[in-house]
C-alpha positions in Angstrom: 94.4 99.2 105.8 93.1 96.9 108.2 90.2 97.7 110.2 90.4 96.3 113.8 87.6 96.0 116.1 84.7 97.7 115.7 86.2 101.4 114.6 89.8 101.1 114.6 92.4 100.9 112.1 96.7 100.3 111.6 97.6 101.8 108.8 101.3 101.7 107.5 102.9 105.1 107.0 106.1 104.5 105.7 109.3 102.0 106.3 112.7 102.3 105.8 115.2 99.9 104.9 113.6 95.9 103.8 115.3 92.3 104.2 118.6 93.4 102.5 118.8 95.8 105.1 119.1 93.1 107.9 121.6 91.1 106.0 124.1 94.4 105.4 123.9 95.2 109.1 125.4 91.9 109.6 127.8 91.2 106.8 129.6 94.5 107.6 131.4 92.6 110.1 133.0 91.2 107.6 133.6 94.3 105.3 131.0 92.8 103.2 127.9 94.4 101.1 125.3 92.5 98.8 122.8 94.6 96.7 120.9 91.4 95.8 119.0 89.1 98.0 120.0 85.1 97.6 119.9 81.9 99.5 122.3 82.6 101.3 121.2 86.1 102.5 117.8 84.3 103.4 119.5 81.6 105.7 122.0 84.4 107.5 118.9 86.5 108.3 117.3 82.9 109.5 120.5 82.2 111.7 120.4 85.3 113.1 117.2 85.1 114.7 117.5 81.6 115.8 120.6 82.5 117.5 119.0 85.7 119.0 121.4 87.9 116.9 119.3 91.2 117.1 121.2 94.2 116.4 120.8 93.7 112.6 117.1 93.8 113.5 117.5 97.0 114.9 118.0 98.6 111.8 114.6 98.5 109.5 112.2 101.3 110.8 108.4 101.5 110.5 105.8 103.8 110.9 102.4 103.2 111.8 99.1 104.9 112.3 97.0 103.6 115.2 93.5 103.8 116.4 92.6 101.9 119.3 90.6 101.9 122.8 92.8 103.8 125.7 92.6 100.5 127.5 94.4 98.6 124.6 96.8 101.3 123.9 97.8 101.5 127.7 98.8 98.2 127.6 100.6 98.7 123.9 102.5 101.0 125.3 104.4 98.8 127.7 106.5 98.1 125.1 109.0 101.0 125.0 112.5 100.1 123.7 113.1 100.7 119.9 109.9 102.5 119.9 108.9 106.4 119.5 105.5 108.1 119.9 103.1 110.9 119.4 99.3 110.2 120.4 96.3 113.2 120.0 96.2 114.9 123.4 92.5 116.2 124.1 93.8 119.1 125.9 93.8 120.5 122.3 90.9 119.0 120.6 87.6 118.7 121.3 85.9 116.3 118.9 83.2 113.8 119.3 84.8 110.7 121.1 84.2 107.2 119.8 83.5 104.4 121.7 84.8 100.5 121.9 81.5 98.6 121.8 82.4 94.7 122.1 80.3 92.5 120.2 80.4 89.5 122.8 81.1 90.6 126.5 83.1 88.0 127.3 82.7 86.2 130.9 85.3 86.2 133.7 87.8 83.2 134.6 87.8 82.2 137.9 90.6 80.0 137.8 92.7 83.4 135.6 94.0 86.4 138.0 93.9 88.7 134.5 92.0 87.5 131.5 88.3 85.8 130.6 87.3 83.2 129.2 86.1 82.8 125.3 82.5 82.7 125.5 80.4 85.7 126.6 78.4 86.0 129.9 74.9 84.5 129.7 72.7 87.6 129.8 75.5 89.3 126.6 72.4 91.6 125.2 72.1 93.0 128.9 75.7 93.6 129.1 76.7 95.4 126.2 73.5 97.4 126.9 74.6 98.7 130.0 78.3 99.7 128.3 76.7 101.1 125.1 74.3 103.3 127.9 77.5 104.9 129.7 79.5 105.3 126.9 76.1 107.4 125.7 76.2 109.3 128.7 79.9 109.9 129.1 79.7 111.2 125.8 77.3 113.6 126.4 78.5 114.7 129.5 81.6 115.8 127.6 79.5 117.8 125.1 77.6 119.7 127.8 80.8 120.5 129.4 81.8 121.7 126.5 78.9 123.4 125.8 79.3 125.4 129.0 82.9 126.2 128.0 85.0 124.2 130.5 88.5 124.0 128.7 88.8 120.1 127.0 91.5 119.7 129.2 89.2 119.4 132.5 85.9 118.3 130.1 88.2 115.0 128.9 88.2 113.3 132.7 85.0 111.5 132.2 85.3 109.9 129.5 85.8 106.3 129.7 88.9 103.5 128.8 86.6 102.8 125.9 87.2 105.7 123.8 89.3 105.3 121.0 92.6 107.4 120.6 94.9 107.5 117.6 99.0 107.9 117.6 101.6 108.0 115.1 104.3 105.2 116.4 107.8 104.1 114.8 109.6 101.1 115.8 112.3 98.6 114.5 111.4 95.5 113.3 113.0 93.9 116.7 111.1 96.3 118.5 107.7 94.8 116.5 108.6 91.1 116.6 109.0 91.0 120.0 105.8 92.9 120.8 103.6 91.0 118.4 105.3 87.9 119.6 104.1 89.1 123.2 100.6 90.4 122.4 99.4 87.6 119.8 100.5 84.8 122.9 96.8 83.4 123.5 97.1 84.7 127.3 97.2 88.3 126.3 93.5 89.9 126.1 91.9 89.4 122.7 91.5 93.2 121.9 95.6 93.5 121.6 95.9 90.5 120.0 93.5 92.0 117.0 95.9 94.6 116.6 99.3 92.7 117.3 97.5 90.3 114.1 97.2 93.4 112.1 100.6 94.8 112.5 102.3 91.2 111.7 100.4 90.8 108.2 101.5 94.2 107.1 105.3 93.7 108.5 105.1 90.3 107.0 104.3 91.6 103.2 106.8 93.7 103.2 110.0 91.6 105.8 109.0 88.5 103.8 112.0 86.8 105.1 112.9 88.8 108.4 109.7 88.3 109.7 108.5 84.5 109.7 112.2 84.0 110.9 111.5 86.6 114.2 107.7 85.2 114.9 107.8 81.7 114.4 104.4 81.5 115.6 102.4 78.0 116.5 98.7 79.3 117.2 97.2 81.5 114.4 95.1 84.7 116.2 92.2 84.0 117.8 88.9 84.7 115.6 86.1 86.9 116.3 84.0 85.6 119.5 80.4 84.8 118.3 77.8 87.4 118.9 74.6 85.5 120.6 71.5 85.4 118.1 70.5 89.4 117.6 68.2 90.5 120.1 67.6 94.7 120.3 69.5 96.6 122.9 67.5 97.3 126.3 68.3 100.5 127.9 69.2 99.4 131.3 66.3 100.6 133.8 67.7 103.2 136.0 65.8 103.2 139.8 66.0 106.7 141.7 67.0 105.6 145.0 66.3 109.0 146.2 70.2 109.4 147.6 
């Protein structure tokens, strides 16, 4: 099970179908069916993908369990066609919240309306400390509210977008190919690219012919950002302004 970011993961629960499923879905047009893959079938799959004949690729299904920060999940959920999802609900559960803490806090890119540079900010240590501090305070406030018998559905309002969530997702091979094709692009946010890369690795092992045909990616997934030389996390000073 691939680990993603600092506390996340992508778990492959189950698959339905294989490369042969794609082949037989296509060949039913001629009332034909095969039981063993041969080179002609591999060529057929490549032809289907290259000419955007996608319906045969909707027949194989994949079920995953994913754990990712909420801000990543909300981008992931923008992909709707061909997917079904059920997510952990903090209306019903109140277990300890986990937060994402980036190792390198990326710089804003003035040339982009969205996105970031590949380099960390000048004071990465302080930026990391600020994120870590607010995460811990949010978690402490959440626990305090629960101890006051505040309902979980209300107490959760203080939890940040960097909190991890989990969900089970079922999607077609075609749907995952489209998702990964978009989210592995260098313009996508770095964090979501790591999840798309993990999914891509799992599906290539299960669909060794179909997956490369559907996702001819020229660029490898981005490596992890370099973390500046280690130094102790400094708790940011909070000033009382008398407000």
